[in-house]
N, C-alpha and C positions, 0 to 999 in steps of 0.2 A: 769418720765415723759411718756407718752405714745408714743408707737411706731405707727407712721403713715406709711400706706402703700403706696409704688408707686403708685398703682392706685389710692387711694385718692389724693395724691399729683398730679397728671396729669389732674385729674377732676377739682381739686381747681384752678389749672394754666388756665385751658380753661376757666373757668368764670371769673378770675380775668383778663386775656388777652380781654376777650369780652368786658368787664366792663371799661377797659383801653381805646376800641375804642369809648366809649361812654362817655369819660370823668368820670368814675365814677358817671355817673348819672344814674337815672332810666328812663324808658320811659315816665313816668309822666314829671319828672324833665327836662327832655329833650325838653317836647312838651311846658312845662312853660316858657322856657328860648330860645325858638325857635331855639332849635337845632335840626339837624335831628338825629333821633335814628336809630342806625344800628341792625336791628333784626337778626333773626336768618337766614333767607334767603340771606343775604348779603355775597356776595363771600368772603369776608374778615373772617366772621363768619364760613362758610362752610368750609375754609382752615384749621381751628383751629379744626373745628368738624372731619374733614378727618385725622388730624393729630393725635387724639386718636386712641388706639387700640379699635378692635371691641369689647373686653370684657370691656373698657371702657364706649363706647357709649352704649352698653346693660346695664351698671350698672345706668347710668345718666337716659336712657329710662325706667328702672324697679322702679328707686326713684320718676319719675314723673309720673307713671302708664301709659306708652305711648308704644302700640306694635309693634311699628315702627315709621320711621323717617317722616312719613308723620302725622300721629299723633301728634308726637312731633313738628313739625313745626306748627301745629294747635294750640298747647299748648302755643308756644312763640309767636304768633300773636293775 
């Protein structure tokens, strides 16, 4: 079995908790079902984001090709 780093685990937890805020639906599915989508700028998501270490935040930005949090916000909107 592959060893999963704590870095990957924390990043996955961030995405899972954010997804749970949206009832595990995509933004498209939320829109189709009349449910307000909770985006990256929402205070609850920002709390999850700030709960990540600086290294974890950098890794997410690196994976998505964002140079800073402003670009990341633009990516998620």
